[in-house]
C-alpha positions as CSV (number, residue, x, y, z in Angstrom):
1,M,12.3,-34.4,-16.4
2,S,16.0,-36.2,-14.8
3,T,17.3,-36.0,-11.3
4,A,20.1,-34.1,-13.1
5,D,17.8,-31.3,-14.2
6,R,15.8,-31.3,-11.1
7,S,18.9,-30.8,-8.9
8,P,19.9,-27.2,-9.8
9,R,16.5,-26.0,-9.2
10,R,16.1,-27.7,-5.8
11,D,19.7,-26.7,-4.8
12,A,18.0,-23.1,-5.7
13,D,15.1,-23.5,-3.7
14,Q,17.0,-24.5,-0.7
15,D,19.3,-21.4,-1.1
16,A,16.7,-19.2,-1.0
17,A,14.7,-20.9,2.2
18,R,18.3,-20.3,4.2
19,H,17.9,-16.7,2.5
20,A,16.2,-13.6,4.3
21,V,15.5,-10.3,2.8
22,V,15.0,-7.1,5.4
23,V,13.6,-4.4,3.6
24,G,14.5,-1.1,5.6
25,G,17.6,-0.1,7.4
26,G,16.3,1.8,10.4
27,L,17.0,0.6,14.1
28,A,13.9,-2.3,13.5
29,G,15.4,-3.6,10.2
30,V,19.3,-3.5,11.5
31,T,17.9,-5.3,14.7
32,A,16.0,-8.2,12.6
33,A,19.1,-8.4,9.8
34,L,21.4,-8.7,13.2
35,R,19.8,-11.4,14.7
36,L,18.7,-13.7,11.7
37,A,22.1,-13.5,10.5
38,D,23.4,-14.4,14.1
39,A,21.4,-17.1,13.9
40,G,22.8,-18.5,10.9
41,L,20.7,-17.3,7.7
42,R,22.3,-15.7,4.8
43,V,20.2,-12.3,5.1
44,T,20.4,-9.1,2.7
45,L,19.2,-5.8,4.3
46,L,17.9,-3.2,1.5
47,E,17.7,0.6,2.2
48,S,16.4,3.3,0.0
49,R,17.9,6.0,1.7
50,P,22.0,6.4,1.6
51,R,22.8,5.3,4.8
52,L,21.3,3.3,8.0
53,G,19.5,4.6,11.1
54,G,16.1,5.3,9.6
55,L,14.7,8.9,11.3
56,A,17.5,8.9,14.0
57,F,20.7,10.0,11.5
58,S,23.1,12.5,11.0
59,F,24.4,15.0,8.6
60,K,27.0,17.4,7.5
61,R,26.1,21.4,7.9
62,G,29.6,22.9,7.0
63,E,31.9,21.7,9.7
64,L,29.2,20.5,12.1
65,T,27.8,17.2,12.2
66,V,24.3,17.6,12.9
67,D,21.8,15.2,14.2
68,N,18.2,15.2,12.6
69,G,16.5,15.2,16.1
70,Q,17.6,14.7,19.8
71,H,16.7,11.3,20.4
72,V,16.9,9.9,24.2
73,Y,16.3,6.8,25.9
74,L,15.8,5.4,29.3
75,R,17.8,3.0,31.4
76,C,14.7,1.0,31.1
77,C,15.0,0.7,27.6
78,T,16.8,-2.9,27.4
79,A,16.0,-3.6,24.0
80,Y,17.7,-0.2,23.1
81,R,20.8,-0.9,25.2
82,W,21.3,-4.2,23.8
83,F,21.5,-2.4,20.6
84,L,24.0,-0.2,21.6
85,D,26.1,-3.6,22.8
86,R,25.7,-5.5,20.0
87,V,26.8,-2.5,17.5
88,G,29.6,-1.3,19.9
89,G,28.4,1.8,20.8
90,A,27.2,1.9,24.5
91,D,30.1,4.1,25.8
92,L,29.0,6.4,23.1
93,A,25.5,7.2,24.8
94,P,25.9,6.8,28.6
95,V,23.1,6.9,30.7
96,Q,22.9,9.6,33.8
97,D,24.4,8.0,37.0
98,R,20.7,9.0,38.3
99,L,17.8,10.8,37.1
100,D,17.9,14.7,36.8
101,V,15.9,17.0,35.2
102,P,16.1,21.0,35.7
103,V,12.7,22.3,34.5
104,L,12.5,26.3,34.4
105,D,9.4,28.2,34.1
106,V,9.8,31.4,33.0
107,A,6.3,32.7,33.1
108,H,5.4,32.1,37.2
109,P,4.2,35.3,38.5
110,R,6.9,36.0,40.7
111,G,9.5,35.6,38.4
112,P,11.5,32.2,36.7
113,R,11.5,29.5,38.7
114,L,14.1,26.5,38.2
115,G,12.9,22.9,40.0
116,R,14.6,19.5,39.3
117,L,13.0,16.1,39.0
118,R,15.5,13.5,40.5
119,R,15.1,10.4,42.2
120,S,16.9,9.3,45.4
121,A,18.2,5.9,46.0
122,L,15.1,4.7,47.9
123,P,12.8,2.2,46.4
124,V,9.9,2.8,44.3
125,P,7.9,4.8,44.9
126,L,9.6,6.2,47.5
127,H,12.5,7.2,44.9
128,L,10.8,10.2,43.4
129,A,8.8,11.4,47.1
130,A,11.8,14.0,48.0
131,S,11.6,15.7,44.6
132,L,8.1,16.3,44.6
133,A,7.7,17.2,47.8
134,T,10.0,20.2,46.7
135,Y,8.6,20.8,43.6
136,P,8.5,24.5,43.0
137,H,5.9,23.9,40.3
138,L,3.0,22.9,41.9
139,S,1.2,23.3,44.6
140,L,1.5,21.3,47.8
141,A,-2.1,20.1,47.1
142,E,-1.0,19.7,43.7
143,R,1.7,17.4,44.8
144,A,-0.6,15.5,47.0
145,A,-2.6,14.7,44.2
146,V,0.3,13.3,41.7
147,G,1.1,11.2,44.6
148,R,-2.4,9.2,44.7
149,A,-2.6,9.2,41.3
150,A,0.8,7.8,40.9
151,L,-0.4,4.8,43.2
152,A,-3.4,4.3,41.3
153,L,-1.1,4.3,37.3
154,R,0.9,1.3,39.8
155,R,-2.1,-0.8,39.5
156,L,-3.0,-0.5,36.1
157,D,-2.0,-3.2,32.9
158,P,-1.1,-1.2,30.1
159,A,-2.0,-4.2,28.3
160,D,-5.6,-4.4,29.2
161,P,-7.0,-3.8,25.9
162,A,-9.7,-1.6,27.6
163,L,-7.1,0.9,28.5
164,D,-6.3,1.5,24.7
165,G,-9.9,3.3,24.0
166,L,-9.6,5.9,26.9
167,D,-7.7,9.1,26.6
168,F,-5.1,10.2,29.7
169,A,-6.4,13.3,30.2
170,T,-10.0,11.6,31.3
171,W,-8.3,9.3,33.7
172,L,-6.1,11.9,34.8
173,A,-8.9,14.6,35.5
174,R,-10.5,11.5,37.4
175,Y,-7.9,11.2,40.0
176,G,-7.6,15.3,40.8
177,Q,-4.9,16.1,38.4
178,S,-5.4,20.0,37.9
179,P,-4.5,21.7,34.3
180,R,-1.5,23.0,35.8
181,T,-0.4,19.6,37.3
182,V,-0.9,18.2,33.7
183,E,1.3,20.6,32.3
184,A,4.0,20.7,34.7
185,L,4.6,17.0,34.8
186,W,2.5,14.6,33.0
187,D,2.8,16.2,30.1
188,L,6.1,17.2,30.7
189,V,7.1,13.8,30.6
190,G,4.5,12.4,28.3
191,I,4.9,15.0,25.0
192,A,8.3,13.9,25.1
193,T,7.9,10.4,25.1
194,L,4.4,10.0,23.4
195,N,4.4,12.9,21.1
196,A,1.1,13.5,22.2
197,T,-0.8,15.7,25.2
198,A,-2.6,13.8,27.4
199,D,-5.8,14.3,25.9
200,Q,-4.7,12.8,22.5
201,S,-2.9,10.1,24.4
202,S,-3.9,6.6,24.6
203,L,-4.5,5.3,28.7
204,G,-2.7,2.3,27.4
205,L,0.5,3.7,26.3
206,A,0.7,6.7,28.9
207,A,0.0,4.2,31.4
208,M,3.4,2.1,30.0
209,V,4.9,5.3,30.0
210,F,4.5,6.4,33.3
211,K,4.6,2.7,35.0
212,T,7.8,1.3,33.1
213,G,9.7,4.4,33.5
214,L,8.8,6.0,37.0
215,L,7.2,3.2,38.7
216,S,8.6,-0.2,38.0
217,E,12.1,0.1,39.7
218,N,14.4,2.6,40.9
219,G,17.0,4.0,38.1
220,A,14.6,3.2,35.1
221,A,14.3,6.7,34.4
222,D,17.5,7.8,34.3
223,I,18.2,9.4,31.1
224,G,20.6,8.3,28.0
225,W,21.9,10.1,25.0
226,A,24.0,9.9,22.3
227,R,27.5,11.7,23.1
228,V,28.6,11.6,19.6
229,P,26.4,12.1,16.3
230,L,23.8,9.4,16.3
231,G,25.0,8.7,12.6
232,D,28.5,7.3,14.2
233,L,26.3,4.5,16.1
234,H,23.0,4.3,14.0
235,D,25.0,4.0,10.6
236,T,28.9,3.6,11.1
237,L,28.8,1.6,13.8
238,A,25.9,-0.7,12.6
239,R,27.0,-1.2,9.2
240,K,30.5,-2.7,10.9
241,A,27.9,-5.2,13.0
242,L,26.3,-6.2,9.6
243,D,29.8,-6.4,7.7
244,A,30.9,-8.6,10.8
245,A,27.6,-10.6,10.5
246,D,28.2,-11.1,7.0
247,V,25.0,-9.6,6.4
248,R,24.7,-7.9,2.9
249,T,24.1,-4.2,3.0
250,A,22.6,-2.7,0.1
251,L,22.1,1.4,0.2
252,R,20.4,3.2,-2.4
253,T,18.3,0.3,-3.0
254,R,14.6,1.0,-3.6
255,V,12.2,-2.3,-3.4
256,T,9.5,-2.0,-5.8
257,C,7.3,-5.2,-5.3
258,V,7.2,-8.3,-3.0
259,S,5.7,-11.4,-4.1
260,R,5.1,-15.3,-3.5
261,T,6.6,-17.5,-6.0
262,D,4.9,-20.9,-7.3
263,D,7.6,-22.7,-4.7
264,G,6.2,-21.1,-1.7
265,N,9.3,-18.8,-1.2
266,W,9.3,-15.0,-2.0
267,R,10.8,-12.7,-4.7
268,V,11.6,-9.4,-3.6
269,D,12.2,-7.0,-6.6
270,T,14.6,-3.5,-6.4
271,E,15.0,-1.4,-9.7
272,E,18.2,-3.3,-10.0
273,E,17.5,-6.9,-9.4
274,S,15.3,-9.9,-8.0
275,L,16.1,-11.5,-4.7
276,A,14.6,-14.9,-3.8
277,A,14.3,-15.9,-0.2
278,G,12.5,-18.0,2.2
279,T,11.7,-15.3,4.6
280,V,11.1,-11.4,4.2
281,V,10.8,-8.7,6.7
282,L,9.1,-5.2,6.0
283,A,11.2,-3.1,8.5
284,V,9.4,0.1,6.8
285,P,6.9,2.6,7.7
286,Q,3.0,1.4,7.7
287,R,2.8,3.3,4.9
288,E,5.5,2.0,2.9
289,A,4.7,-1.3,4.3
290,H,0.9,-1.2,3.1
291,G,2.2,-0.7,-0.4
292,L,4.3,-3.2,-0.5
293,L,2.1,-6.3,1.2
294,P,0.9,-8.8,-1.0
295,P,-2.6,-10.2,-1.5
296,G,-3.5,-11.9,1.6
297,A,-1.2,-10.8,4.0
298,L,-3.2,-9.2,6.5
299,A,-7.0,-9.5,7.3
300,D,-7.4,-5.7,6.7
301,P,-4.3,-4.2,5.4
302,D,-6.2,-0.8,5.3
303,K,-5.7,-0.7,9.4
304,L,-2.3,0.5,8.5
305,L,-3.3,3.7,6.8
306,D,-5.7,4.1,10.1
307,I,-2.5,4.4,12.2
308,G,-2.1,8.0,12.3
309,T,1.4,9.8,12.4
310,A,2.7,13.2,14.5
311,P,5.4,15.6,13.9
312,I,8.6,16.6,15.5
313,L,10.1,19.8,14.7
314,N,13.8,20.5,16.0
315,V,15.1,24.0,16.1
316,H,19.1,24.5,16.0
317,V,21.1,27.4,16.8
318,V,24.4,27.9,17.0
319,Y,25.8,30.7,19.0
320,D,29.1,32.9,19.3
321,R,29.7,31.7,23.1
322,K,28.4,29.6,25.9
323,V,24.9,30.3,27.1
324,L,23.9,26.9,28.8
325,R,26.2,25.4,31.6
326,Q,24.0,22.3,32.1
327,P,23.5,19.6,29.4
328,F,19.8,19.8,28.8
329,F,17.0,21.1,30.6
330,A,13.0,21.4,30.0
331,A,10.9,24.2,29.7
332,L,7.4,25.5,31.4
333,G,5.6,28.7,30.1
334,S,7.2,28.8,27.4
335,P,6.6,27.6,23.7
336,V,10.2,26.1,24.4
337,Q,10.1,22.2,25.4
338,W,13.4,20.7,25.6
339,V,16.4,22.0,25.4
340,F,20.0,20.3,24.6
341,D,23.7,21.2,24.2
342,R,25.3,19.3,21.0
343,T,28.2,21.1,20.8
344,D,30.7,18.5,21.4
345,S,28.9,16.4,19.5
346,S,28.5,18.2,16.2
347,G,32.2,19.2,16.9
348,L,32.3,23.0,17.0
349,T,35.2,23.6,19.1
350,D,35.8,27.7,18.3
351,G,34.1,28.3,21.4
352,G,30.7,28.7,20.8
353,Q,27.7,26.6,21.3
354,Y,25.8,24.5,19.5
355,L,21.8,24.0,21.1
356,A,18.9,21.8,19.6
357,L,15.7,22.8,20.5
358,S,13.3,19.6,20.7
359,Q,9.9,20.1,19.8
360,S,7.4,17.4,20.0
361,V,3.3,17.9,19.0
362,A,4.6,20.1,16.6
363,Q,1.5,20.5,14.3
364,D,1.4,24.6,14.5
365,D,5.2,24.6,13.7
366,I,5.8,22.0,11.1
367,D,5.3,24.1,8.1
368,E,5.5,27.6,9.2
369,P,9.0,29.2,7.5
370,V,12.3,29.9,9.2
371,S,12.2,33.2,9.4
372,V,8.5,32.8,11.5
373,L,10.3,30.3,13.7
374,R,13.2,32.3,14.1
375,A,11.2,35.0,15.0
376,K,9.8,32.8,17.7
377,Y,12.3,31.0,19.3
378,L,15.3,33.2,19.9
379,P,13.4,35.3,22.0
380,E,12.1,32.3,24.0
381,L,16.0,30.9,24.0
382,E,16.6,35.0,25.4
383,R,13.9,34.7,28.1
384,L,14.9,31.1,29.3
385,L,19.0,32.1,29.0
386,P,19.9,35.7,30.1
387,A,23.3,34.6,28.5
388,A,22.0,34.6,25.2
389,R,20.7,37.8,25.0
390,G,23.9,39.4,24.5
391,A,25.2,36.7,22.1
392,K,25.5,36.8,18.9
393,V,23.6,34.0,16.6
394,R,25.9,32.1,14.1
395,D,23.6,30.1,12.9
396,F,19.6,29.2,12.9
397,F,18.2,26.0,11.0
398,V,15.5,23.8,11.5
399,T,15.3,19.9,10.8
400,R,11.3,18.6,10.5
401,E,10.3,15.5,10.5
402,R,6.5,15.4,9.4
403,T,5.8,12.0,10.1
404,A,8.2,11.3,13.1
405,T,6.2,8.8,15.4
406,F,2.8,7.1,15.0
407,A,0.0,9.1,16.6
408,P,-0.6,7.4,20.5
409,S,-4.0,8.2,19.9
410,P,-6.7,6.1,21.8
411,G,-7.5,3.4,19.9
412,V,-4.2,3.0,18.0
413,G,-3.6,-0.5,19.8
414,R,-6.4,-2.1,17.8
415,L,-4.5,-1.0,14.6
416,R,-0.9,-2.0,15.3
417,P,-0.2,-5.4,13.8
418,G,1.9,-8.5,15.3
419,N,4.8,-9.5,13.4
420,R,3.5,-11.7,12.0
421,T,1.6,-11.8,9.0
422,D,-1.2,-14.1,7.5
423,T,1.3,-15.5,4.8
424,P,4.3,-17.4,5.9
425,G,7.7,-16.3,5.2
426,L,6.6,-12.9,5.9
427,Y,6.8,-10.8,8.8
428,L,6.4,-7.0,9.7
429,A,8.8,-4.7,11.5
430,G,8.8,-1.1,12.7
431,A,8.1,0.7,16.3
432,W,4.7,1.2,14.7
433,T,4.2,-2.7,15.2
434,A,2.4,-4.0,18.2
435,T,5.6,-3.5,20.7
436,G,3.3,-2.2,23.5
437,W,5.6,0.5,23.4
438,P,5.4,4.3,21.6
439,A,6.9,5.3,19.0
440,T,10.6,4.9,20.3
441,M,13.9,3.7,19.4
442,E,13.3,1.2,22.5
443,S,10.0,0.3,20.4
444,A,11.7,-0.4,17.0
445,V,14.4,-2.6,18.3
446,R,11.9,-5.0,20.0
447,S,9.9,-5.0,16.8
448,G,13.0,-6.1,14.6
449,T,13.4,-9.0,17.4
450,G,10.0,-9.7,17.4
451,A,10.3,-10.5,13.9
452,A,13.1,-12.8,13.7
453,R,12.2,-14.5,16.6
454,A,9.0,-15.2,14.6
455,A,10.8,-16.2,11.2
456,L,13.4,-18.4,13.2
457,T,10.2,-20.2,15.0
458,A,8.7,-21.0,11.9
459,L,12.1,-22.3,10.3
460,G,12.4,-24.7,13.2
461,R,15.4,-22.7,14.1
462,P,16.2,-21.7,18.2
463,A,15.0,-18.4,18.6
464,G,15.5,-18.1,22.5
465,R,14.6,-15.6,24.6
466,P,15.3,-11.5,23.8
467,P,18.5,-11.0,24.1
468,W,18.1,-8.8,26.5
469,E,16.2,-11.0,28.9
470,A,18.9,-13.9,28.7
471,A,20.8,-13.4,31.4
């Protein structure tokens, strides 16, 4: 074969080596694509859905723009905050000036009680002391016990593998936390962040949530959420950022096979085309990743199938008038968990109010008919919100995410893979990978950055520190 014959093949191989294909357009995939493109690679992003955003998206229902579920983040979620900055959406999802969570207990023997979890300007851990001292949902002895448990929690290392095999409830009981304390404090936060009760949560992941969010620095737990539809952030703005970075984005494109070629590159087959690439990032759920992994990519790929999933149910209610005067609240003594006012972001402008109920650990409700859920939750909202008792319900519907998160069960840490596989050029991303975080938007962005950094390092390109740490 002559030199002239070999040159086109060599050029094609070199072009493929500079090409990265990211499979999956959720937060992990978008992040990986942006980071790889910023480093100078030619990037193609493939997504089977007609939109980006993964499980944090919006859709139209009549005149309303509806989020599939209520998503929040904390000030300590530095990776997701970087993502918002990167796509130009930080101002559209601001963080509270100071942590303030109204907590309403409608089952108290002496009638409904409203408490608040808020921080002061004092240093950790004194920033929560005043709030805890006046928290009406716990007795004086229970509040004192919380302080002792918090001090013990600060001494734990969430990365210690020994914590992964223990459950959080057993540890809490060891430090004198009563069932009421678990319900009114630890599970109030843990269910929303872990999507599991304390008895079903890895101590390592629980320690990570509470130590980072509540006990790391003043302001770490301040809550942020989108004041616009999630699709504006995770789809519209994300797509603009990808376009500006010269990423080719292909929607409605399902990947059917990922295979290694004889020249050491990769072939990614879709239903429409085959792509040659030197780098592939699988940023899809764990079961889908398992189906696409080529032989030898992981020593024990079936571990991915052992990572359980947990559902989240979201209940959406549109009233004909305003029934809630706060942006959100948490509930005790009720099946209702967290209630958010989504009126403005949905585009409702005729004087009504749209409330979204975020129901984690929803195994008992996830498959119930809408009629059953309506009969269950509307009376509960009337218990919690007296103004709802005379209001007309214009619309009631639910959205179901049966595999919303990975289950943070004891032992899950040993199942979560890192970004690198055993095959050069192939990487994994997703909130379910070994980020050290539970299944959150923060974990997804961290995983995408981790996969991109691993790929760039292997290519001999400067990877640098994670962008949120660069300053």
